[in-house]
N, C-alpha and C positions, 0 to 999 in steps of 0.2 A: 503491499500500502504505499505510494507515495504520501508524504508529511510536504504540510508546505511551509517552512523552513526551508526544504529542495525546492520547489516551485519559486521561492522569493532570492534564492539564490539564481537557479538558472536563469532567471529572468532579467537580473541583475547583470547578466553577458549578455543576457542575447542584446537588450539595450544597447550596450556599450561597444559590443565586439572586441572587448580589452578586457583580460583577465586582473590585470594590476587594478585598471581602473573600478574593476567589478569589486576587485576585493575591497580594496581600502569604502565599496560602497557600503558594502554589507558587515562588516569590523572583521574580515575575518584576509590572514594570509597565503599569499598568490599561492601557494605550495596545496595548503589546506582548502582551497576553494578549486582548483585543477581536479585533485579527487572529490571533491563532491563532486564535480562534473561526470567524472568517468561512473562513479557510482551511479550517480542517475541513471548515464547511456548502456551499462551493464543489465540496469533491473529492467530497460524498457528495451532494451532488446536491436535496440537504432544509433545511430549516430546521430548525433545533434548537435553539433560542428565538425566543421573542417577548414583546414590551413590552406590556402594559398598563396602562396609567399610570404608575408611575414602578415598579410592577412587574417583573420580570422572570420571565418563568414557561419553562415545558419545553412544547415541545412535543407529539405523540404519539409520534413521530417521535425526539424528543430523547429522552424517558422509557427508552424502547425502548432508545434507545444505554447512554442510563447502566444500566441493569442489567445490561448484555451487559456494557457497559465494565470494571463492577466486577468482576462475575465473572472479566474475564482477566486483571486488574489483581491478584487477584488468587492466582490460578493462578499467576502470572510470580513473582510472590512465594514463591509456595510454591516453588517450582524452583530458585530463588536460593537458600533456605534450605537444599536439600535436596544442591544440585549446591556446600555451602560444610561440609557433614556436619552441620551441627547440625539442632534436633530439628525441623521445623515446625510440630508440636502446642504449640511453647513461646510464639511469637512469631504477629503478626498482628492481626487484625479480628473478631470474631462481632458479627452484628447481630441481634438479637432481640427479639423484638415482643410484646405483650402487650395486655389490658383495664386501666383504672390502678388496677381493685379488687384484679386480680392483682401486678399488681406489685409494689404494698404488701406482698404477705403472701407472695407465692410468688419472685419473679421478685427481688426484692432481694434477701431471704437465698441462695437460689441465686449468685446473685451474687459473693456474698462467700463461700459456699464453695469456687468454684470458683476465684476471686482467689490465697487461698491456694498453691494448687499452680499455677496459672500464673498468676502476676506481670502476663507484659510480653504478655498476649492484650491486645488493648483492646474492652473490651465496650460495643457502639454500641446501644441502645436506642430502640423505638418504639413509643408507645402509640397506640389504635385502638379502635373499635367489631370488633366476633370476625367483621361481611362486611371491613371493612379489614386487618384481620389475614391473613384467605387471600385477601385480593386480591395482599398483600405480599406475599408468600411463594412464592405461584403466579411472578408477573413477578423473582419475584427477589431484592423489593430488600430482603427481611430473608434469613437463610440458618436462624434455628428463630420460632415462634412458639406462645403457649401460647392452643389457642382449642378451639373445637367442631368438628368436622371437616365437618358438616353436607352439603351434597349434592356437593363435593369430587369429583371423580374422578381427581385428576391427585397431589396430596396420599395422606404417608405419616405416620406417629406412633407414639409412645407416648401408650396410656391413662396421664392423672396420678392424676383423684379424679374425681369428681361433682359435678355443681351441681344445688341441690334450690332450687325456689320457696318463701321466705319471705312471710308480708304480719307488716310491720314496724307496731305500734297506738300510743297514747301511753298511758301506763301509766294505770290504772285502767278501760282500754276496757273491755266484756264481752266481745270475744275473747281480753285481751291472757295472759292465764292457761292457754286451751287447748292438749290436749296436741296440736292441728292443726285446719285448716278446711278448707274445699272455697270453693272461687269462688262457691258458690251463699249462702255463709251470709252473705259479703261483698257481696254481687253492688252493694249501693243506697249501698257507702260509695265515699267520692270517691276517685279513685285517683290515685297517683302513681308512675310508670314510668319508665326504661331509653329515651335515644331508640330507637328502629328502628337493626337494625344489630351492636343487644347479644345476646345470648345469654338476656340476662335477658327483654327483650322479644319476641323469638320466643317462647322456654316458654308464654308468658302469653298473648301474641293465639291460640296454638294451643289454653291452654286455655279459655278465653273461647267461642271457635269450637264447640269440642266442647261446652261444656254449653249453648249457645245465650247465651251471657253481655254484653250490649253496657256492655260499662265505663263510665264518669264521670270520662275523666281531666281533671287538674286542673292535673297537670303533667308533661311530662317535662323530665330531663334526663342526659345522662352520668357525672354525679357521684353515688353509691353515700349519701355521706356528708351528700349535701342532699338526697336522699331519705328521710335517718333523720334530721336535725334537722327536717323539716316532720311528718313523723309522730309522732316523739315532740312536737312542737309542737301537735297534734293536725288537722295541718290534711285527714288522709287516711290512708288504707292503703295505707303503701308494698312495694313490689312489688320484695325485691331478689335472691338467692340466694346461697348458701353459697360461691360465688366473692367475696362481700366478706370477707374472714375478717380483716380490718384492721378490724370495724366494732364497737364494745364491746356499742353497742345489741342485735347479733345475737341475743346472749346470752337475749335475750327474746321475738324473733320464735318468730310461732308458723307451722310449715310447711304446707304447702297438697296437699290429698293429693286425687287422684281415682281413681272406679271406672273411668273410659274411657278415660281420656287420662293421659299419661304426666307428672309434674313433673320431669322434672330429668333431665340430659343429658351424656353423655361428656366432658370435655375433657381434651383430650391437646397434648403439645409434636408439633407436626407438619410437615413439611419436602416437599421438593418432589425430588424424589428425582432429576430430571432435571436440574438445578443443580447446582453447584459446592458442596461443601461443606469449611469447615474440618476436619481433622482430630481437633480438639480438640471436636467438635459432641458426641461421645458422653459425654465427660468431663462436662461441662454437663449431659446429659440425668442423669448420672447424681448431679449437682447438686441437680437441681429434683424429681427423687423421691424423693430426702432428705430434703427441708424436705417436700412431702408425707408423707412418712409421718410422720416426727414430727409433724404437727396432726392423723395418724392418718385421714390422706386418700386415701393413696396405693391405688387400686386393684390396685397387683401385689403390696402387701400384706398386704391384702382377701384377695387369690390365695390367697396362700399360705400364709393364718390358718386357709382353707377344709378 
């Protein structure tokens, strides 16, 4: 039978992928922690870690156990709080994820709002592309993500805002002062786009395919700031979305429209109903909605005003 102590020590290593740092965190010597991990692997009959050069990495079995062990430890912590007659929603850990641009304008201020009422909750943030975020929350690496649901049939959530495609140009570009553009009107422009896996890139590829446009992509990035800077200096048309609210230059960007294809998509707070979620997830969701509403983007607010 597995003990919570074994799982805590294993999770410490899985989170840091460094035996020395993990040993310090759990107050053990490095040799003692290494022996415990080896004993756990022997007990389970699987290899949990392997070394690639000097790096320690999780095996597939290790990654699966890490997600389940983290969830089990959170449940155990919740039970301890309840047994002590304290309020479990007031302490613990909440793991959340979003794209870098969404972290900047939505997640960060929502965290500040949340911390005013839940100062003892430890907030852990992961960033990634839309596809990576979906995988994180499906497998329990995080409790909640801000992302587009896509084709996932596992997750549920609360719509937050619509991400609309925009094209950004250099000052003085003939398209810069238009109220909107079509993909055909800018088809000959060099294109500066997000990497695959991001919602913006998915919408862009869907749009170009629908219109039969073969874009000339000169750069891919996971940073909307990089795209904006290159567009501003005249290196091409940057394809961004309204989820990049933290970019001042977006005020001068031109929305892309199409008569045959959607150029926007719903972004939601998503969670896995089959995984454990701390009681205060609902409070963080309210903070997300409040920030989206302050920005005038909240889908819930729009529906209430209709």
